C-alpha positions as CSV (number, residue, x, y, z in Angstrom):
1,M,0.0,0.0,0.1
2,M,1.2,3.5,-1.0
3,E,2.0,5.9,1.8
4,A,0.7,9.6,1.8
5,A,4.0,10.9,0.5
6,E,4.2,8.5,-2.5
7,L,0.5,8.9,-3.6
8,I,0.9,12.9,-3.6
9,E,4.2,12.3,-6.0
10,A,2.6,9.9,-8.1
11,I,-0.3,12.3,-8.6
12,R,1.8,14.9,-9.4
13,A,3.8,12.9,-11.8
14,M,0.8,12.1,-13.8
15,P,0.4,14.1,-16.9
16,H,-1.9,17.2,-16.8
17,I,-4.7,17.0,-19.5
18,P,-6.4,20.1,-20.4
19,L,-10.1,20.2,-19.3
20,S,-10.9,20.8,-22.9
21,I,-9.8,17.8,-24.4
22,D,-10.2,15.4,-21.0
23,M,-12.6,12.5,-21.2
24,W,-14.3,11.4,-17.9
25,S,-16.0,8.0,-16.9
26,K,-19.1,7.8,-14.6
27,H,-16.4,7.2,-11.8
28,E,-14.6,10.5,-12.3
29,I,-18.0,12.3,-12.5
30,A,-19.1,10.6,-9.4
31,A,-16.1,11.9,-7.6
32,I,-16.8,15.4,-8.7
33,L,-20.5,15.4,-7.8
34,K,-19.5,13.5,-4.5
35,K,-22.4,10.6,-5.6
36,S,-21.7,7.1,-6.6
37,P,-21.2,5.9,-10.3
38,R,-24.5,4.1,-10.0
39,T,-26.1,7.6,-9.2
40,V,-24.3,9.2,-12.2
41,A,-25.6,6.5,-14.4
42,E,-29.3,6.0,-13.1
43,R,-30.1,9.8,-12.1
44,Y,-27.9,12.0,-14.1
45,A,-26.8,10.6,-17.3
46,C,-30.4,10.0,-18.3
47,K,-31.5,13.6,-17.9
48,P,-32.2,15.1,-21.5
49,D,-30.0,17.9,-20.5
50,F,-27.1,16.1,-19.5
51,P,-24.2,15.8,-21.8
52,R,-24.3,13.1,-24.1
53,P,-21.6,10.6,-23.8
54,Y,-19.0,8.8,-26.2
55,K,-18.9,5.1,-26.6
56,L,-15.3,4.1,-26.6
57,S,-16.2,0.5,-27.0
58,T,-18.9,-2.0,-25.7
59,G,-20.3,-0.5,-22.1
60,D,-17.2,2.1,-22.0
61,L,-18.7,5.4,-22.0
62,R,-17.0,8.9,-21.6
63,W,-18.0,12.5,-21.6
64,K,-16.2,15.5,-22.4
65,A,-14.9,17.1,-18.9
66,S,-15.7,20.5,-20.0
67,E,-19.3,19.5,-20.9
68,I,-19.6,18.1,-17.6
69,M,-18.5,21.2,-15.9
70,E,-20.6,23.4,-17.8
71,W,-23.9,21.1,-16.9
72,I,-22.7,21.5,-13.2
73,E,-22.5,25.3,-13.4
74,K,-26.2,25.2,-15.1
75,Q,-27.3,23.4,-11.9
76,R,-27.0,26.2,-9.8
77,V,-29.9,27.9,-8.0
């Protein structure tokens, strides 16, 4: 198991992908929304105003990160 310092260093070493081209799975969207991946799939992704996914392979869906962030901003009350 990684120590905290090793984990921080591993995160820092990851390449930075600009939000404008990054693609997120339901797991990454769930982390942003602080919900479960199941909730993302069953409650959010089916909404007509939720961004449409890209199907990369059978059952492997990804959403443009920038579109997800725009959608989140529109949810403000």
